[in-house]
N, C-alpha and C positions, 0 to 999 in steps of 0.2 A: 505495500500500500503506499501511496505517495502523497504527501501533504507538504505544506509552505507551512511553519510556525509562526511567522509574521506574515501574512498573506497583504496586510497592508500596506508593507514597503512596497510591493510590486506598483502602487501606483507611481512612484516615482519613474518609473519606463517613459512617463510622457516627458519627462526633462530631454531624453534621447533626439527625440525629432526637434526641440526646442534648440540643443546643442547645432546642430545640423543646420539648421535655419540662422544660426547668428553665424557660422563659420562662413556660409555663403554670403550673408549681408557684410561681413568683414571684408571676404574676399572681393566682393564688387569693388567696395569702396577703395581695397587697397590698387586694384587695378586702374581703378580711376584716376586715383591719386599720381601711380605712375605715368600714365597717359598725359596727366597734366605738367608734369615733370621733363617728359621728352619723349621720342618716337619710340616701340618696343624693340627696335633693331640697335638704337642708341641704349638704350637702358640695357639692352644685354651685352653690351660692350663695357659699359658702365661696372655691371655687377655679374663677371662672367662667372665666378662661381656660386650664384644662386638657382637652388635647383626649381624645376616648373613645377615638381609632384611629391616634394617630401611634406608640404603642407596638407595637403589631400592625407600622406600616408600618417601622419602626425595624429590628424583628427582619426583614422581609423582606429589606431592606438587606443584612442583615450575613448571612444564609444564603446569598443570592446571592453574596456576595463569598467567602464560606467555601468553597461549591461551586468559584466559577472560580480560587481559589488553591489549593486539595488537585488541580484540575487540572492548573493550570501547572507546579505542583510535581511532577506525574508526567509533563511534557513529551511532549505531542502530538507524533507527527513523523509527515510526511504525504511519501511520494513515495519512489523508490528509482530509482537509477540504475545501469544493467549495466557493469561493466567488466572488460577483458580483463587477467588477471592470470598473467604465465609464471611458473613455478617448478621448481625441479628436485627430483627426488625419486625413491625406489626404490619398485618395487612389491611388497608383503610380504606374502605368506599366512599365517597362522594356522592350521595343524591341529591340533585340541583332541582327544584321546581323550576318549570319554565312555563306553566301553565300563564292564559292571558291576567290574570289577576295579580301575577307579578309584574304587570305592566303600572301598576298603581302607584301613584307620586306623591303618599301619604308622608314618604321618606325620601329626600333628596338624592341623586335624580329620579332614582326610581328604585321598587325592591327589587328588581330585577340585577341591574345594575350595582347596588349596594350589594347583593350577594354574590354578584361574580368578582366583585372586587373584594371583599373578604375571602370567597372560594381561594382567589389567586393567592393571598397573604397565607392561606393557610396553606396552600402547597410548600409555598417556600418554609415555613415553620416546621412542616412536618418531613423537611427533606431526609433522607434516611430510611424512612419507612417505604413500603410498595403500596401504591394510591393507584386507586381506578377512580373512573368516572362517570355516572348513571345520569342522565335526564329522563326526566318524567312530566306528562301531564295526565291526559287522559290514558296513555299508555308509556312503558317506560322502553329506554333505549341503552342499552351498555355501548358508551362512545369509548371510552380507554379502559382496557381491561388492566389487571392489577400489573403495576411496572415502576420501573424507578427513572423511567424515562421522563421526568417532569416537564421537560420542554411539549411532550405530545398532550401532557393533560392542561397546560396553560392554549396552547393551540385551539382545543376543543373549545376549550372554556369561553375564550374570547368570541368564538362564533355561534356560542351557545343563545338562543332566542327562540319563541313560541312556534314560528313557522318549522322549526325541527321536529315537531311533534305533531303530525295532522290532527289528531283527535285529543280535541281540547278536554278540560277538566283537571282534578286533582286526585290521582289514583295512588294515595301514599301505600297501601298494602301492595299494589303490584311492583313500585319501586324497591319497597325493601325485601318482597319475595325474590327479585332478581339480584338483587346484590347477595342475599345469603347462598342463591343457586350457584352465583359466579366464583364464589373463594374454593380454593383446592380443595379437594377431598381430603386432604392428608394434613390440615389445617382446622383441627376444633376450638384453640381455646386461645389463639393470637391473632384476634381480628377485630374488628368495629365498624361500625355504620353510622356516620354522621349526615342526619336530613338534613337540609336548609330549604326551609318551605314557610307560606303564611297560613299553614296549616288549615285552607279552606278544603278538606276532604270530600270528595263527592261518590266515595264509595263505602261501603259496610267491612269491616275484617280488619282495619288498621291495628287495633289495639290486640286481636288475635293473633295476627302475625308478626307484631313486636313481641308477643311473648313467646311465638314458635322461634322466632329470629337468636332471641338470648338463650332459646333451651337449646340451640346448636352452638353455642360456645362465642356468640356474638354480642358484643357491646353496644349499645345503641346509644347515640347522642342526637339531638333536636334543635335546630337553630332556627328563631322565630324572626320573619323578616316583615316589617309593617306596623300599623298600630292598631288597639281595638276601636280606636274610632272611624278607621276605612277612610277609602277615597274611594271617587269613579275611576271605570277603568277607561284611558284613552284608546281611541282606536281611529284608524283612518278611513272615512268613508267620502267616496266620488271624491277623493285627492283634498278632502279638507278633515279637518281635526274633530272629532267628537267625540263620544262616550257610548261605551257597550249597553245597550239599553235593554230591558225585558220585554213580554208580550206586550205589555200596556204601552210601550213606549217610554218608559222611566228609565233614566240613568241606573246601573245596576250598583251599588255601596258594596266592596267589597272589605273585610274587616281581617284583622290578625286573629287567627282562633289558639290563642295561646291555651286554653285548656285542653284541646287535641293534642299538641305537641308534649304540654308536660306529660300527659297520661304515657304518651309513646315513649318517652326519654324513662319514664319510672316501670313502665313493661320492660323495656329492654334493660334495667338496669344499671342505667346512664343517667345524664344530664340535661337539661334545658337551660338555653341560654338564649337571650333578646340581645339583637345587635343594638338596639338604641342604647343599651347599657356601655357600647363601645368597644370596636373592634379590637385594639390590643387588650383589652381587661378580658373578651372571651377567647382570644388566642391564647393568652398565656393560663389561663386555667385549664381550657381545653387540652392544650399541651402536657401538662402536668399530668391529667387522667388519664391520656391515650400513654404515658410515659409508664403508667402504673402496669399494664397491660403487659402480661409476661410476653416476651420477645423469643422469637423461635429463629435458630441459625438458618441461612440461606446459602448457598454457594452460588457462584456468580463467574461468568467467565469474563473476564475485562481484558480488552487489547487497547495498552495505552506505552508500549514501551516502542521507542522511535527512536532510530540513529541519527546526530546529525551530520550534514556535510558542507556546512557553510565554510568550512576552513579551507577547502579546495577551491572552491569559489574566490575565495579574498586571497589567495596565494597566486591564480591567475588573473584576478584584477592588479595584483601588484606587480607582476612581471610585464603586462602589458603597460603599466606606468614607467617600468623601469626602461621598457624599450623605447618608449615616447620621448622619455629624456635624453636616452643615447642617441637619438637618431638628429641630427643636425640639419641645419637648412639650408646646407652647402652641399654641392654637388660631390661626388666621391669620384676616383679616377678612371674605377671599371663605367660609371654612368656619361663620364665626359666625352662629349660630340656625337652621341649616340641619342634619337629619340625612337622608344621602343611603340610609341603611338602613331609611327608616321607610316601611312598606306603608298 
């Protein structure tokens, strides 16, 4: 495998055409100055030892040296070695509610955006654990299976929105069941589910599923997003901002169902948190409780060993700089009187 350790230095390659352009401009200015001083044949008699080609040769040496110097600064690396690394971790699934009620703006900028921001901070806080992401509304979907590729979790999290789930509603029981079934069969006691929702459950069985999840060895935490007073649900209708309405045409008010989320956390032997108490405080307490879960040993294959070869490129660059220094602007005896470009 090949890579550049510091690929940003390759942008310096843009200096090469600039250098060539400056040389061309300087060469034209020099020719014009000499022409003003005297005719070309006269100048050849005045400066018989001045080479016509060594200016270009010295430029070539400088350009080649610059190319190798830039590549050397970027540090080309080859090869990788597979190593087995043993680590201790807890398996954690984050179940994020993306139903339309999460678009309510009773907390700024909206429930969903606040939940996504909190989830992103949570992923950073729990680095070291294996994490997965489930999005749910009327149905549940496994977006990222358990992994230590936190960038993949972040990528799917940024794209999360209600349009990703065609069936609307809030089926908490389905989300809990999907998370429970997505854990490895050999992991019975080292796992947790973090449910992030406004608690508007539209289906029965959430509490029963929470008890089932806990019975299978999974701790369950719930995060409430929203306010008990609630807010309307903004929607775009015919290109204009409106609010979701009921059958009578009245705007629908969605409220945080804290009682439901608290009962789910109790049934899952975990804790309930409200984001209104502050993300930092919730993250600290949640991390502490996750850390109390017994961790299990995991063996991972890591590819991280690269050999650097920058020194060879720097040596070549130095060699061409020395050659450029040694080449004079005068003709040598072998070149005297010869024109190799004459046809």
